[in-house]
Every structure is written in C-alpha cells, then in structure tokens.
N, CA, C and O atoms as a GROMACS GRO file, in nm:
protein
  532
    1MET      N    1  -0.443  -3.886  -5.772
    1MET     CA    2  -0.580  -3.934  -5.801
    1MET      C    3  -0.569  -4.089  -5.902
    1MET      O    4  -0.657  -4.142  -5.969
    2ALA      N    5  -0.448  -4.125  -5.882
    2ALA     CA    6  -0.409  -4.272  -5.958
    2ALA      C    7  -0.445  -4.361  -5.904
    2ALA      O    8  -0.471  -4.472  -5.951
    3ILE      N    9  -0.456  -4.306  -5.739
    3ILE     CA   10  -0.515  -4.393  -5.598
    3ILE      C   11  -0.630  -4.400  -5.579
    3ILE      O   12  -0.688  -4.502  -5.542
    4GLY      N   13  -0.691  -4.272  -5.604
    4GLY     CA   14  -0.889  -4.339  -5.581
    4GLY      C   15  -0.936  -4.413  -5.673
    4GLY      O   16  -1.042  -4.476  -5.659
    5TRP      N   17  -0.817  -4.417  -5.851
    5TRP     CA   18  -0.878  -4.468  -5.906
    5TRP      C   19  -0.925  -4.627  -5.888
    5TRP      O   20  -1.023  -4.701  -5.899
    6LEU      N   21  -0.744  -4.627  -5.843
    6LEU     CA   22  -0.675  -4.747  -5.832
    6LEU      C   23  -0.888  -4.786  -5.758
    6LEU      O   24  -0.981  -4.846  -5.811
    7SER      N   25  -0.879  -4.724  -5.642
    7SER     CA   26  -0.977  -4.818  -5.474
    7SER      C   27  -1.099  -4.828  -5.556
    7SER      O   28  -1.194  -4.905  -5.538
    8VAL      N   29  -1.084  -4.727  -5.665
    8VAL     CA   30  -1.195  -4.756  -5.770
    8VAL      C   31  -1.280  -4.856  -5.766
    8VAL      O   32  -1.378  -4.897  -5.704
    9LEU      N   33  -1.166  -4.900  -5.908
    9LEU     CA   34  -1.168  -5.009  -5.903
    9LEU      C   35  -1.157  -5.184  -5.838
    9LEU      O   36  -1.187  -5.290  -5.895
   10LYS      N   37  -1.114  -5.163  -5.725
   10LYS     CA   38  -1.103  -5.280  -5.710
   10LYS      C   39  -1.233  -5.332  -5.591
   10LYS      O   40  -1.239  -5.435  -5.524
   11MET      N   41  -1.348  -5.190  -5.601
   11MET     CA   42  -1.444  -5.245  -5.515
   11MET      C   43  -1.514  -5.274  -5.660
   11MET      O   44  -1.608  -5.350  -5.638
   12VAL      N   45  -1.507  -5.248  -5.774
   12VAL     CA   46  -1.576  -5.276  -5.853
   12VAL      C   47  -1.573  -5.542  -5.867
   12VAL      O   48  -1.479  -5.621  -5.867
   13PRO      N   49  -1.795  -5.571  -5.879
   13PRO     CA   50  -1.668  -5.687  -5.876
   13PRO      C   51  -1.702  -5.739  -6.000
   13PRO      O   52  -1.815  -5.774  -6.034
   14TRP      N   53  -1.608  -5.745  -6.062
   14TRP     CA   54  -1.570  -5.746  -6.179
   14TRP      C   55  -1.588  -5.928  -6.251
   14TRP      O   56  -1.583  -5.944  -6.373
   15GLY      N   57  -1.614  -6.076  -6.130
   15GLY     CA   58  -1.646  -6.112  -6.195
   15GLY      C   59  -1.801  -6.085  -6.248
   15GLY      O   60  -1.838  -6.095  -6.365
   16ASP      N   61  -1.890  -6.044  -6.122
   16ASP     CA   62  -2.058  -6.006  -6.183
   16ASP      C   63  -2.071  -5.887  -6.341
   16ASP      O   64  -2.164  -5.895  -6.421
   17VAL      N   65  -1.967  -5.796  -6.352
   17VAL     CA   66  -1.991  -5.784  -6.468
   17VAL      C   67  -1.890  -5.851  -6.592
   17VAL      O   68  -1.866  -5.808  -6.705
   18ILE      N   69  -1.866  -5.911  -6.557
   18ILE     CA   70  -1.792  -5.957  -6.713
   18ILE      C   71  -1.954  -6.088  -6.694
   18ILE      O   72  -1.970  -6.123  -6.811
   19SER      N   73  -2.035  -6.144  -6.630
   19SER     CA   74  -2.062  -6.243  -6.644
   19SER      C   75  -2.232  -6.223  -6.661
   19SER      O   76  -2.313  -6.297  -6.716
   20ASN      N   77  -2.254  -6.073  -6.579
   20ASN     CA   78  -2.398  -6.035  -6.682
   20ASN      C   79  -2.316  -5.953  -6.814
   20ASN      O   80  -2.397  -5.872  -6.857
   21ALA      N   81  -2.190  -5.944  -6.890
   21ALA     CA   82  -2.222  -5.813  -6.961
   21ALA      C   83  -2.331  -5.906  -7.140
   21ALA      O   84  -2.387  -5.843  -7.230
   22PRO      N   85  -2.321  -6.051  -7.127
   22PRO     CA   86  -2.404  -6.102  -7.252
   22PRO      C   87  -2.502  -6.062  -7.178
   22PRO      O   88  -2.506  -5.940  -7.195
   23LYS      N   89  -2.636  -6.112  -7.060
   23LYS     CA   90  -2.720  -6.063  -7.090
   23LYS      C   91  -2.779  -5.855  -7.117
   23LYS      O   92  -2.861  -5.789  -7.181
   24VAL      N   93  -2.664  -5.833  -7.015
   24VAL     CA   94  -2.712  -5.685  -7.086
   24VAL      C   95  -2.698  -5.632  -7.223
   24VAL      O   96  -2.746  -5.531  -7.275
   25ALA      N   97  -2.582  -5.771  -7.288
   25ALA     CA   98  -2.579  -5.726  -7.442
   25ALA      C   99  -2.738  -5.763  -7.536
   25ALA      O  100  -2.812  -5.700  -7.611
   26ASP      N  101  -2.733  -5.868  -7.491
   26ASP     CA  102  -2.941  -5.973  -7.523
   26ASP      C  103  -2.999  -5.850  -7.484
   26ASP      O  104  -3.017  -5.767  -7.574
   27GLY      N  105  -3.032  -5.823  -7.367
   27GLY     CA  106  -3.170  -5.715  -7.345
   27GLY      C  107  -3.117  -5.646  -7.455
   27GLY      O  108  -3.181  -5.671  -7.557
   28ALA      N  109  -3.022  -5.566  -7.472
   28ALA     CA  110  -3.033  -5.461  -7.528
   28ALA      C  111  -3.021  -5.528  -7.681
   28ALA      O  112  -3.093  -5.436  -7.719
   29LYS      N  113  -3.006  -5.573  -7.753
   29LYS     CA  114  -3.082  -5.644  -7.885
   29LYS      C  115  -3.180  -5.680  -7.895
   29LYS      O  116  -3.232  -5.672  -8.006
   30ARG      N  117  -3.270  -5.749  -7.759
   30ARG     CA  118  -3.430  -5.757  -7.729
   30ARG      C  119  -3.512  -5.647  -7.725
   30ARG      O  120  -3.633  -5.634  -7.740
   31LEU      N  121  -3.389  -5.541  -7.692
   31LEU     CA  122  -3.490  -5.385  -7.721
   31LEU      C  123  -3.575  -5.280  -7.840
   31LEU      O  124  -3.676  -5.215  -7.867
   32TRP      N  125  -3.395  -5.341  -7.892
   32TRP     CA  126  -3.356  -5.276  -8.030
   32TRP      C  127  -3.451  -5.289  -8.105
   32TRP      O  128  -3.523  -5.205  -8.160
   33SER      N  129  -3.450  -5.460  -8.104
   33SER     CA  130  -3.545  -5.550  -8.149
   33SER      C  131  -3.745  -5.470  -8.199
   33SER      O  132  -3.817  -5.450  -8.296
   34ALA      N  133  -3.742  -5.456  -8.070
   34ALA     CA  134  -3.873  -5.512  -7.984
   34ALA      C  135  -3.927  -5.366  -8.024
   34ALA      O  136  -4.049  -5.352  -8.030
   35VAL      N  137  -3.820  -5.226  -8.060
   35VAL     CA  138  -3.903  -5.084  -8.080
   35VAL      C  139  -3.838  -5.080  -8.254
   35VAL      O  140  -3.870  -5.017  -8.355
   36ALA      N  141  -3.776  -5.139  -8.236
   36ALA     CA  142  -3.771  -5.111  -8.486
   36ALA      C  143  -3.893  -5.148  -8.542
   36ALA      O  144  -3.938  -5.102  -8.647
   37LYS      N  145  -3.971  -5.269  -8.441
   37LYS     CA  146  -4.067  -5.354  -8.523
   37LYS      C  147  -4.128  -5.271  -8.552
   37LYS      O  148  -4.140  -5.262  -8.675
   38LYS      N  149  -4.204  -5.160  -8.469
   38LYS     CA  150  -4.316  -5.091  -8.424
   38LYS      C  151  -4.330  -4.969  -8.537
   38LYS      O  152  -4.248  -4.879  -8.525
   39PRO      N  153  -4.417  -4.960  -8.634
   39PRO     CA  154  -4.417  -4.845  -8.714
   39PRO      C  155  -4.455  -4.704  -8.644
   39PRO      O  156  -4.550  -4.712  -8.564
   40PRO      N  157  -4.402  -4.590  -8.659
   40PRO     CA  158  -4.468  -4.469  -8.631
   40PRO      C  159  -4.540  -4.450  -8.649
   40PRO      O  160  -4.554  -4.467  -8.770
   41GLU      N  161  -4.662  -4.400  -8.588
   41GLU     CA  162  -4.768  -4.351  -8.606
   41GLU      C  163  -4.832  -4.263  -8.699
   41GLU      O  164  -4.766  -4.164  -8.732
   42VAL      N  165  -4.932  -4.276  -8.743
   42VAL     CA  166  -4.925  -4.236  -8.918
   42VAL      C  167  -5.065  -4.105  -8.834
   42VAL      O  168  -5.147  -4.116  -8.743
   43GLU      N  169  -5.014  -3.967  -8.950
   43GLU     CA  170  -5.009  -3.801  -8.936
   43GLU      C  171  -5.178  -3.851  -9.047
   43GLU      O  172  -5.188  -3.898  -9.161
   44LEU      N  173  -5.286  -3.809  -8.941
   44LEU     CA  174  -5.369  -3.799  -9.070
   44LEU      C  175  -5.365  -3.581  -9.066
   44LEU      O  176  -5.332  -3.495  -8.984
   45PRO      N  177  -5.426  -3.585  -9.220
   45PRO     CA  178  -5.446  -3.457  -9.280
   45PRO      C  179  -5.507  -3.350  -9.108
   45PRO      O  180  -5.559  -3.386  -9.003
   46ALA      N  181  -5.477  -3.262  -9.145
   46ALA     CA  182  -5.564  -3.174  -9.059
   46ALA      C  183  -5.647  -3.104  -9.168
   46ALA      O  184  -5.648  -3.096  -9.291
   47ALA      N  185  -5.749  -3.035  -9.011
   47ALA     CA  186  -5.902  -2.970  -9.079
   47ALA      C  187  -5.871  -2.959  -9.180
   47ALA      O  188  -5.781  -3.029  -9.225
   48SER      N  189  -5.938  -2.860  -9.260
   48SER     CA  190  -5.914  -2.668  -9.317
   48SER      C  191  -5.948  -2.555  -9.229
   48SER      O  192  -6.038  -2.540  -9.147
   49ALA      N  193  -5.809  -2.445  -9.284
   49ALA     CA  194  -5.844  -2.339  -9.219
   49ALA      C  195  -5.980  -2.216  -9.214
   49ALA      O  196  -6.034  -2.108  -9.189
   50GLN      N  197  -5.972  -2.318  -9.250
   50GLN     CA  198  -6.173  -2.222  -9.352
   50GLN      C  199  -6.193  -2.174  -9.192
   50GLN      O  200  -6.113  -2.226  -9.114
   51PRO      N  201  -6.286  -2.084  -9.138
   51PRO     CA  202  -6.348  -2.013  -9.041
   51PRO      C  203  -6.478  -2.150  -9.036
   51PRO      O  204  -6.519  -2.223  -9.127
   52ALA      N  205  -6.514  -2.143  -8.900
   52ALA     CA  206  -6.649  -2.237  -8.896
   52ALA      C  207  -6.754  -2.144  -8.826
   52ALA      O  208  -6.753  -2.048  -8.750
   53LEU      N  209  -6.831  -2.212  -8.881
   53LEU     CA  210  -6.947  -2.134  -8.900
   53LEU      C  211  -7.008  -2.144  -8.754
   53LEU      O  212  -7.047  -2.032  -8.720
   54SER      N  213  -7.025  -2.220  -8.678
   54SER     CA  214  -7.153  -2.301  -8.509
   54SER      C  215  -7.018  -2.251  -8.402
   54SER      O  216  -6.928  -2.168  -8.408
   55PRO      N  217  -7.046  -2.319  -8.336
   55PRO     CA  218  -6.935  -2.343  -8.181
   55PRO      C  219  -6.919  -2.468  -8.226
   55PRO      O  220  -6.805  -2.514  -8.236
   56GLU      N  221  -7.008  -2.530  -8.254
   56GLU     CA  222  -7.010  -2.731  -8.285
   56GLU      C  223  -6.870  -2.736  -8.347
   56GLU      O  224  -6.761  -2.782  -8.313
   57ALA      N  225  -6.911  -2.676  -8.438
   57ALA     CA  226  -6.809  -2.633  -8.535
   57ALA      C  227  -6.608  -2.593  -8.575
   57ALA      O  228  -6.518  -2.596  -8.659
   58GLN      N  229  -6.657  -2.552  -8.396
   58GLN     CA  230  -6.543  -2.451  -8.401
   58GLN      C  231  -6.482  -2.578  -8.311
   58GLN      O  232  -6.376  -2.639  -8.325
   59SER      N  233  -6.578  -2.592  -8.225
   59SER     CA  234  -6.456  -2.706  -8.107
   59SER      C  235  -6.454  -2.795  -8.195
   59SER      O  236  -6.429  -2.734  -8.298
   60ILE      N  237  -6.467  -2.926  -8.225
   60ILE     CA  238  -6.477  -2.989  -8.350
   60ILE      C  239  -6.326  -2.940  -8.445
   60ILE      O  240  -6.234  -3.021  -8.457
   61ALA      N  241  -6.316  -2.786  -8.512
   61ALA     CA  242  -6.194  -2.828  -8.572
   61ALA      C  243  -6.042  -2.818  -8.474
   61ALA      O  244  -5.930  -2.837  -8.519
   62ARG      N  245  -6.081  -2.778  -8.308
   62ARG     CA  246  -5.981  -2.717  -8.188
   62ARG      C  247  -5.942  -2.861  -8.179
   62ARG      O  248  -5.823  -2.887  -8.159
   63LEU      N  249  -6.035  -2.965  -8.194
   63LEU     CA  250  -6.010  -3.104  -8.090
   63LEU      C  251  -5.897  -3.190  -8.226
   63LEU      O  252  -5.800  -3.266  -8.223
   64GLN      N  253  -5.988  -3.117  -8.345
   64GLN     CA  254  -5.897  -3.228  -8.473
   64GLN      C  255  -5.750  -3.143  -8.475
   64GLN      O  256  -5.638  -3.193  -8.479
   65ALA      N  257  -5.784  -3.007  -8.470
   65ALA     CA  258  -5.572  -3.008  -8.420
   65ALA      C  259  -5.534  -3.028  -8.341
   65ALA      O  260  -5.455  -3.120  -8.361
   66GLN      N  261  -5.536  -2.987  -8.199
   66GLN     CA  262  -5.539  -3.092  -8.098
   66GLN      C  263  -5.488  -3.266  -8.131
   66GLN      O  264  -5.383  -3.315  -8.091
   67MET      N  265  -5.577  -3.326  -8.200
   67MET     CA  266  -5.542  -3.414  -8.202
   67MET      C  267  -5.383  -3.456  -8.295
   67MET      O  268  -5.315  -3.551  -8.255
   68ALA      N  269  -5.345  -3.387  -8.398
   68ALA     CA  270  -5.311  -3.368  -8.518
   68ALA      C  271  -5.192  -3.330  -8.456
   68ALA      O  272  -5.086  -3.391  -8.473
   69ALA      N  273  -5.213  -3.187  -8.350
   69ALA     CA  274  -5.002  -3.208  -8.288
   69ALA      C  275  -5.000  -3.246  -8.165
   69ALA      O  276  -4.932  -3.186  -8.082
   70ALA      N  277  -5.117  -3.405  -8.121
   70ALA     CA  278  -5.018  -3.492  -8.047
   70ALA      C  279  -5.031  -3.540  -8.115
   70ALA      O  280  -5.143  -3.496  -8.088
   71GLU      N  281  -5.040  -3.615  -8.216
   71GLU     CA  282  -4.978  -3.773  -8.327
   71GLU      C  283  -4.869  -3.667  -8.334
   71GLU      O  284  -4.856  -3.627  -8.218
   72ALA      N  285  -4.785  -3.603  -8.413
   72ALA     CA  286  -4.689  -3.513  -8.409
   72ALA      C  287  -4.598  -3.542  -8.322
   72ALA      O  288  -4.481  -3.574  -8.344
   73GLU      N  289  -4.674  -3.527  -8.182
   73GLU     CA  290  -4.557  -3.539  -8.066
   73GLU      C  291  -4.553  -3.686  -8.012
   73GLU      O  292  -4.472  -3.729  -7.930
   74VAL      N  293  -4.695  -3.783  -8.097
   74VAL     CA  294  -4.650  -3.934  -8.046
   74VAL      C  295  -4.501  -3.976  -8.167
   74VAL      O  296  -4.424  -4.072  -8.162
   75SER      N  297  -4.505  -3.888  -8.242
   75SER     CA  298  -4.472  -3.995  -8.380
   75SER      C  299  -4.287  -3.902  -8.342
   75SER      O  300  -4.190  -3.975  -8.358
   76ASP      N  301  -4.258  -3.749  -8.294
   76ASP     CA  302  -4.174  -3.760  -8.240
   76ASP      C  303  -4.087  -3.832  -8.112
   76ASP      O  304  -3.971  -3.832  -8.071
   77LEU      N  305  -4.211  -3.893  -8.075
   77LEU     CA  306  -4.158  -3.938  -7.938
   77LEU      C  307  -4.148  -4.114  -8.009
   77LEU      O  308  -4.134  -4.192  -7.914
   78HIS      N  309  -4.149  -4.144  -8.063
   78HIS     CA  310  -4.166  -4.254  -8.188
   78HIS      C  311  -4.003  -4.224  -8.136
   78HIS      O  312  -3.946  -4.253  -8.030
   79ASN      N  313  -3.948  -4.142  -8.282
   79ASN     CA  314  -3.818  -4.145  -8.337
   79ASN      C  315  -3.693  -4.164  -8.277
   79ASN      O  316  -3.595  -4.231  -8.310
   80GLN      N  317  -3.733  -4.046  -8.122
   80GLN     CA  318  -3.700  -4.035  -8.072
   80GLN      C  319  -3.665  -4.156  -7.938
   80GLN      O  320  -3.564  -4.142  -7.869
   81MET      N  321  -3.744  -4.250  -7.922
   81MET     CA  322  -3.763  -4.400  -7.813
   81MET      C  323  -3.616  -4.456  -7.964
   81MET      O  324  -3.494  -4.439  -7.958
   82LEU      N  325  -3.685  -4.508  -8.057
   82LEU     CA  326  -3.629  -4.602  -8.162
   82LEU      C  327  -3.446  -4.490  -8.200
   82LEU      O  328  -3.371  -4.554  -8.274
   83GLU      N  329  -3.393  -4.361  -8.161
   83GLU     CA  330  -3.247  -4.362  -8.165
   83GLU      C  331  -3.247  -4.396  -8.008
   83GLU      O  332  -3.200  -4.499  -7.961
   84SER      N  333  -3.304  -4.298  -7.941
   84SER     CA  334  -3.253  -4.414  -7.744
   84SER      C  335  -3.173  -4.565  -7.753
   84SER      O  336  -3.071  -4.621  -7.711
   85SER      N  337  -3.283  -4.587  -7.829
   85SER     CA  338  -3.290  -4.772  -7.823
   85SER      C  339  -3.187  -4.840  -7.920
   85SER      O  340  -3.124  -4.934  -7.873
   86GLU      N  341  -3.166  -4.808  -8.030
   86GLU     CA  342  -3.008  -4.785  -8.054
   86GLU      C  343  -2.914  -4.798  -8.035
   86GLU      O  344  -2.845  -4.899  -8.047
   87LEU      N  345  -2.865  -4.608  -7.970
   87LEU     CA  346  -2.752  -4.528  -7.928
   87LEU      C  347  -2.726  -4.734  -7.716
   87LEU      O  348  -2.648  -4.800  -7.647
   88ILE      N  349  -2.787  -4.720  -7.730
   88ILE     CA  350  -2.878  -4.851  -7.611
   88ILE      C  351  -2.773  -5.004  -7.612
   88ILE      O  352  -2.711  -5.072  -7.530
   89LYS      N  353  -2.810  -5.004  -7.810
   89LYS     CA  354  -2.815  -5.191  -7.804
   89LYS      C  355  -2.619  -5.076  -7.816
   89LYS      O  356  -2.564  -5.049  -7.710
   90ALA      N  357  -2.573  -5.045  -7.913
   90ALA     CA  358  -2.434  -4.975  -7.897
   90ALA      C  359  -2.369  -4.929  -7.809
   90ALA      O  360  -2.265  -4.876  -7.848
   91LEU      N  361  -2.387  -4.928  -7.703
   91LEU     CA  362  -2.342  -4.936  -7.595
   91LEU      C  363  -2.297  -5.083  -7.477
   91LEU      O  364  -2.204  -5.117  -7.404
   92ALA      N  365  -2.427  -5.130  -7.518
   92ALA     CA  366  -2.379  -5.231  -7.470
   92ALA      C  367  -2.332  -5.354  -7.592
   92ALA      O  368  -2.356  -5.466  -7.546
   93ASP      N  369  -2.310  -5.356  -7.644
   93ASP     CA  370  -2.239  -5.380  -7.754
   93ASP      C  371  -2.068  -5.330  -7.709
   93ASP      O  372  -1.981  -5.412  -7.678
   94GLN      N  373  -2.050  -5.210  -7.713
   94GLN     CA  374  -1.926  -5.147  -7.693
   94GLN      C  375  -1.851  -5.229  -7.479
   94GLN      O  376  -1.740  -5.243  -7.427
   95ASN      N  377  -1.952  -5.248  -7.450
   95ASN     CA  378  -1.945  -5.320  -7.280
   95ASN      C  379  -1.938  -5.340  -7.248
   95ASN      O  380  -1.904  -5.308  -7.134
   96THR      N  381  -1.980  -5.523  -7.340
   96THR     CA  382  -1.941  -5.625  -7.428
   96THR      C  383  -1.781  -5.672  -7.453
   96THR      O  384  -1.712  -5.752  -7.390
   97GLN      N  385  -1.752  -5.592  -7.569
   97GLN     CA  386  -1.649  -5.586  -7.649
   97GLN      C  387  -1.541  -5.467  -7.535
   97GLN      O  388  -1.421  -5.460  -7.563
   98LEU      N  389  -1.588  -5.392  -7.427
   98LEU     CA  390  -1.441  -5.395  -7.338
   98LEU      C  391  -1.505  -5.534  -7.222
   98LEU      O  392  -1.486  -5.531  -7.101
   99ILE      N  393  -1.532  -5.573  -7.248
   99ILE     CA  394  -1.501  -5.710  -7.127
   99ILE      C  395  -1.480  -5.771  -7.136
   99ILE      O  396  -1.474  -5.824  -7.025
  100LYS      N  397  -1.433  -5.870  -7.252
  100LYS     CA  398  -1.352  -5.916  -7.367
  100LYS      C  399  -1.228  -5.902  -7.367
  100LYS      O  400  -1.145  -5.986  -7.402
  101ARG      N  401  -1.198  -5.722  -7.303
  101ARG     CA  402  -1.077  -5.690  -7.363
  101ARG      C  403  -0.975  -5.713  -7.169
  101ARG      O  404  -0.870  -5.758  -7.125
  102VAL      N  405  -1.124  -5.632  -7.113
  102VAL     CA  406  -1.077  -5.628  -6.921
  102VAL      C  407  -1.017  -5.760  -6.904
  102VAL      O  408  -0.905  -5.773  -6.855
  103GLU      N  409  -1.099  -5.877  -6.951
  103GLU     CA  410  -1.050  -6.052  -6.908
  103GLU      C  411  -1.004  -6.022  -6.991
  103GLU      O  412  -1.067  -5.932  -7.045
  104VAL      N  413  -0.883  -6.059  -7.063
  104VAL     CA  414  -0.789  -6.071  -7.140
  104VAL      C  415  -0.686  -5.986  -7.113
  104VAL      O  416  -0.565  -5.998  -7.136
  105ASN      N  417  -0.766  -5.878  -7.048
  105ASN     CA  418  -0.571  -5.840  -6.977
  105ASN      C  419  -0.566  -5.853  -6.810
  105ASN      O  420  -0.475  -5.817  -6.736
  106ARG      N  421  -0.715  -5.928  -6.770
  106ARG     CA  422  -0.679  -6.009  -6.642
  106ARG      C  423  -0.601  -6.086  -6.621
  106ARG      O  424  -0.523  -6.099  -6.526
  107ILE      N  425  -0.625  -6.168  -6.752
  107ILE     CA  426  -0.584  -6.303  -6.804
  107ILE      C  427  -0.384  -6.327  -6.797
  107ILE      O  428  -0.304  -6.405  -6.746
  108ARG      N  429  -0.385  -6.212  -6.879
  108ARG     CA  430  -0.240  -6.213  -6.946
  108ARG      C  431  -0.134  -6.109  -6.852
  108ARG      O  432  -0.023  -6.061  -6.872
  109VAL      N  433  -0.266  -6.103  -6.707
  109VAL     CA  434  -0.150  -5.925  -6.566
  109VAL      C  435  -0.117  -6.092  -6.498
  109VAL      O  436  -0.023  -6.108  -6.420
  110LEU      N  437  -0.184  -6.177  -6.529
  110LEU     CA  438  -0.175  -6.304  -6.427
  110LEU      C  439  -0.037  -6.335  -6.493
  110LEU      O  440   0.076  -6.289  -6.484
  111TRP      N  441  -0.084  -6.413  -6.547
  111TRP     CA  442   0.083  -6.490  -6.689
  111TRP      C  443   0.229  -6.392  -6.618
  111TRP      O  444   0.345  -6.430  -6.605
  112LEU      N  445   0.160  -6.249  -6.580
  112LEU     CA  446   0.265  -6.176  -6.634
  112LEU      C  447   0.366  -6.177  -6.502
  112LEU      O  448   0.488  -6.173  -6.496
  113ALA      N  449   0.240  -6.186  -6.374
  113ALA     CA  450   0.265  -6.200  -6.274
  113ALA      C  451   0.308  -6.318  -6.153
  113ALA      O  452   0.366  -6.297  -6.046
  114MET      N  453   0.263  -6.438  -6.206
  114MET     CA  454   0.388  -6.572  -6.215
  114MET      C  455   0.536  -6.571  -6.296
  114MET      O  456   0.640  -6.629  -6.266
  115ILE      N  457   0.507  -6.480  -6.414
  115ILE     CA  458   0.619  -6.522  -6.440
  115ILE      C  459   0.717  -6.455  -6.322
  115ILE      O  460   0.826  -6.509  -6.304
  116MET      N  461   0.690  -6.365  -6.260
  116MET     CA  462   0.803  -6.252  -6.203
  116MET      C  463   0.751  -6.287  -6.085
  116MET      O  464   0.740  -6.195  -6.004
  117VAL      N  465   0.713  -6.408  -6.046
  117VAL     CA  466   0.797  -6.477  -5.939
  117VAL      C  467   0.878  -6.608  -5.974
  117VAL      O  468   0.976  -6.658  -5.918
  118VAL      N  469   0.830  -6.632  -6.043
  118VAL     CA  470   0.932  -6.734  -6.094
  118VAL      C  471   1.081  -6.655  -6.154
  118VAL      O  472   1.188  -6.708  -6.125
  119LEU      N  473   1.079  -6.552  -6.222
  119LEU     CA  474   1.150  -6.489  -6.239
  119LEU      C  475   1.272  -6.419  -6.039
  119LEU      O  476   1.378  -6.453  -5.986
  120THR      N  477   1.187  -6.340  -6.018
  120THR     CA  478   1.209  -6.365  -5.907
  120THR      C  479   1.298  -6.535  -5.768
  120THR      O  480   1.406  -6.540  -5.710
  121ILE      N  481   1.160  -6.651  -5.775
  121ILE     CA  482   1.271  -6.727  -5.762
  121ILE      C  483   1.402  -6.771  -5.770
  121ILE      O  484   1.487  -6.804  -5.688
  122VAL      N  485   1.395  -6.761  -5.913
  122VAL     CA  486   1.525  -6.805  -6.004
  122VAL      C  487   1.620  -6.696  -5.974
  122VAL      O  488   1.723  -6.736  -5.922
  123ALA      N  489   1.614  -6.602  -5.989
  123ALA     CA  490   1.712  -6.410  -5.917
  123ALA      C  491   1.753  -6.522  -5.784
  123ALA      O  492   1.840  -6.608  -5.795
  124ALA      N  493   1.673  -6.498  -5.664
  124ALA     CA  494   1.707  -6.488  -5.559
  124ALA      C  495   1.792  -6.661  -5.516
  124ALA      O  496   1.852  -6.711  -5.422
  125ILE      N  497   1.752  -6.692  -5.636
  125ILE     CA  498   1.795  -6.911  -5.612
  125ILE      C  499   1.995  -6.870  -5.632
  125ILE      O  500   2.091  -6.847  -5.558
  126ASN      N  501   1.976  -6.880  -5.739
  126ASN     CA  502   2.166  -6.758  -5.813
  126ASN      C  503   2.200  -6.647  -5.730
  126ASN      O  504   2.304  -6.601  -5.777
  127LEU      N  505   2.177  -6.603  -5.664
  127LEU     CA  506   2.234  -6.485  -5.479
  127LEU      C  507   2.337  -6.507  -5.428
  127LEU      O  508   2.446  -6.457  -5.402
  128ALA      N  509   2.215  -6.690  -5.406
  128ALA     CA  510   2.150  -6.729  -5.307
  128ALA      C  511   2.350  -6.814  -5.318
  128ALA      O  512   2.446  -6.812  -5.242
  129ILE      N  513   2.324  -6.874  -5.452
  129ILE     CA  514   2.413  -6.954  -5.518
  129ILE      C  515   2.587  -6.860  -5.530
  129ILE      O  516   2.698  -6.909  -5.512
  130THR      N  517   2.566  -6.778  -5.552
  130THR     CA  518   2.726  -6.644  -5.586
  130THR      C  519   2.777  -6.617  -5.480
  130THR      O  520   2.897  -6.608  -5.457
  131LEU      N  521   2.613  -6.589  -5.345
  131LEU     CA  522   2.669  -6.585  -5.200
  131LEU      C  523   2.777  -6.704  -5.171
  131LEU      O  524   2.897  -6.686  -5.150
  132GLU      N  525   2.736  -6.780  -5.174
  132GLU     CA  526   2.843  -6.867  -5.146
  132GLU      C  527   2.899  -6.891  -5.178
  132GLU      O  528   2.932  -6.986  -5.106
  133ARG      N  529   2.964  -6.886  -5.253
  133ARG     CA  530   3.127  -6.895  -5.360
  133ARG      C  531   3.199  -6.800  -5.277
  133ARG      O  532   3.315  -6.769  -5.305
   0.00000   0.00000   0.00000
C-alpha cells in the first residue's frame, strides 16, 4: 500500500506545487475580500396576508410572495458563498503552510542523504584500511 502512495507522490510536480502555493493563497485572499465586501441582499417586508378582492391584486400579492422568497434564497446563497470563500481561504492558508513544511523536510532529507553518503565513504575507507593491515 505504501508503494502506491510513494509512486503517486513521485509523480507530483513538487516544484510547480511549491511555486504556485503563494498564488493560490493570494487568490483565496482576493476571493475572500471580494465576497466579504458585498453586503447580503436586504429583504423587503412581505405583503399582508389579507385576501385580495380582484384578480390583479391576487397576482400582485403572488408576485410579491415570490419576490420575497427569491430574496430570501439570494440571501441564503450569499451567506453560503461567504462561508465557502472563508473555507477556501483557510484551505489555501493551510496549503501554504503545508508546502513550506514539505520544502523544509525536503531540504533536511537532502542534507541527511549527503551526510549518509559522506559517512558511507568514510566507513568504506576505514574498512579498506582495516582489511589491509
């Protein structure tokens, strides 16, 4: 199972991911600031529930009720958009932090690999010197 993940991780273009992480975070911040600036739609008071006498008054009351329902739906959608953009911003920030940590770990692994190569060479030289005696 770990080999499958390892092959998937090898296929990821980490250089592109690392270089694009700030762009993703900036885009999420711009989205958040653009959405947060827009105020939700203000609902107008609905018409009274009195029975209308004429068909024209009935159709006007029905249209007002539909308009009030549509305004409520727009307000709900705006709130959902705010929540979604806040989530996207948080995820982009987490992604940026993750990329920074991955880069730090990559550098540490490179240093450890170089140290291991040097230690292996030193051990091989010591072994060769010991076998010659």
